[in-house]
N, C-alpha and C positions, 0 to 999 in steps of 0.2 A: 402372773398372767391369768386370765380367765377364759375358759372354754364354755360358751353357752350351750346348754342342753335343754331338753324339754322339762320345764319346771325347775331347773336348777342351773347353777354355774359351777364349774370345777376350777378352783384355784390350783395353780401348780407353779413350780419353779424348776428351772433346768440348770443343772451344773454343766459348765463348759470346761474342758480340760485346759491346762495352762498353755499347751502348744496348739490351741485351736486354730484350724485352718478351714475356712468355709468352702474351699475347693476340694476338700477331702471328705469321704464318707466314714462315719464312725458307728460302732455298736452303741446300743442304748440299754440302760438298766433302769427299770421302773421299780421304785421302792415305795411301799405302802406303809402308812403310819399305824400306830396302835390306837386303841380307844381308851380314854377320851381325848386323844391328841388331835393335831391337825397336820397340814403339810409341812410345818416347821419341825416336826418331831425328829427327823433324821438330822436336821441342822443342829438341834440341841445335843445330839449324840456325837457331833464332831465330824460328820461325813465329809464336809468340804475340806477341812484341814487335813484329814487323812488322805483324801484323794490328791490334793495338791502335793503333799510330801511324797506319796508313793509313786505318782506319775513322773514327777521331776527326777527321781533317782532310778527310774526304770523298773520299779517293782511291778507296776501294772502298765499296760498300754493305754493310750488315751481313749476314753469313751465318755459318752454323755450319761448323766443321771437325771431322771425325771421324777419329781417329788410332788405327786398330786394330793389334794385333800378332798374329803367328801363329807357332806352333812350327815349328822347322826342318823336321821331317819332313813337315809339310803344305806349308810355304812353298816348299821347295826341290825336293822329290821328288814333287810331284803336278803335273799339267799342265792340269787343268780337268775339268769335269764333276762327277759325284757324288763327294762326300767331299773335294773340293778347296777351295782358297781361293775359287775362283769360286763354288762352292755356298754356302760360309759367308757370303760377302758378299751374294750375290743372294737367298738363301733365309732367312738368319738375321740378319745385321747390319743391312742396310737396313730390313727390316720392323721390327726392334726399335727402331731409331732413330726411324723414322717413327711408331711407336706411343708412344714415350716423350717425344719432343720435338716442339714445334710447327714442324715443317719441312713445306714444300710437297711433297706426294707426287706430283710430276709430272716428266716428262722435263726440261723447261726449267730446273728448279730443282735438278738433280743434276749433279755433275761428279766425275770420278775421276782420280787421277794417282798416280804412284809413281816411286821412285828405283831404278835398277839392277834387281834382281830384282823389286822392286815395280813398276817401270816396265813390265816384261813382263806382270805380272799385270794392271795397269791397262789396257794395250792389249788383251790377250786378252779381258778381261771386257767392255770397251766395244765391241770389234769384234764380239763374239758377241751382245751385247745393245745394239745402237745405239739401239733404241727406248727405252732406260731412261736414257740420259745425253745431256746437251747438249754436254759437252766431255770430252776425255781428254788427259792429258799423260804422255808417256814421257820421263823425265829420266835421261839416260845409261842407256837401257834395255839390259839384258844380253841382247840378241837373239842375239848371236853364240855364246853358250853355251847357248841355249835348245834343248832337244831334244824339244819337244812334237810329238805327232802332228798331221797336217794340220788336223784339226777344231779344234785349239786353238792353232795356230801363227799368230802375227800376220802373217807374210809371206803365208801362204795366205789368211787372212781378208781381208787388204788387197786381194787379187786378186779375191775372189769375193763378199764380203758387200755388202749394200745399206747404204751408209754415208751416205746423203743426210741432211743436217741435223746430222751429228756434227762438231763442231769438234775438230781434231787438232793437237797441239803436240808436237814432238820437239826434243830438244836433247842436246848432249854437248860435251865439251871438245875443243880442238884437239889435245891430247895424250892423249885418252881412248880406251881400246881399244873403247869402245861406239860411237864415232863412225861407224864403217863400217856397223854395223847400222842406226843411225838414218838414215843417208843412203840406204841401200838401201830401207828401208821408205818413206821420203819419195818416192823415185823411183817405186816401184810405185804409190803413191797418185796422184802427179802424172800418170803415164801414163794412169790411168783418169779424169783430170780431177777428182779429189777434192781440194779445198783442204786444204793442210797447211802449218803453219808449222815451219820448221827453223831452229834457232839453233845457232851454234857459238860457244862461250865460251872464253876463255883458260883453260887448265888441264887437269888429268887427271881420272881417275875418283875424285873425292875430295870430302869434306865442304866444303872451302874453296870449291870451284866452286859447289856447290849452294847454299851460304849466300849467296854473292854474287849468284846468279841468282834468289834466292827471291822478291824483289819482282816480277821479270818473270813468274815463274810465277803469282803471285797476280793480276797484271794480266790475264793470259790467262783464268784461270778466272772472274774477276769481271766481265769485259767484258760478257757478255750480261745481267748482273743490274743494271747501272748504272741502268737506267730505274726501278728500285725506289726510288732516292733514299736518303737517310740515315734 
């Protein structure tokens, strides 16, 4: 599907759980792709297959997954605020999803995560809008090459923002150039007494690592939704 915006359209796909019931309201997980991928990145990692299997056996409660894609000019060369990916997600995508699908429009029912450049976006968005999300995940977040000004910089936001109640997960490979940035961000959060999970997986900055860790990612996002049952 496409969401029209000023000067661009956002392609996106929505995963619906196998027990989908339009009369029920569900949590929603927003997953952002890496660069230079598109909205099919998580599909290539096997997210649909993992969700189908896990939800059917009761490992995770049913929830929607929204997989948007963004043009490089927006994704790589903006840092937040008006006209950026942040604005598209907060002002266009989430309201559109919550108007179109029976998702719960509440903080506890929203989570966001991303890979590499998408991991930076997920962190920037959640740390700037902690009241909007229950959980955020940065998977091999490309923090070391992020040149955002302080107002949009996850390192600065981690030092200053009120992040009470926001669940945070960071990970990278042991041979991943993104590991140092993830460790640095985790250290800032820990110094402030903010809980954060930091995982180091075998491997580099690569699809093989993210595919192997996919079920761990989904465990994290689904954890607070388990009380909903099947």
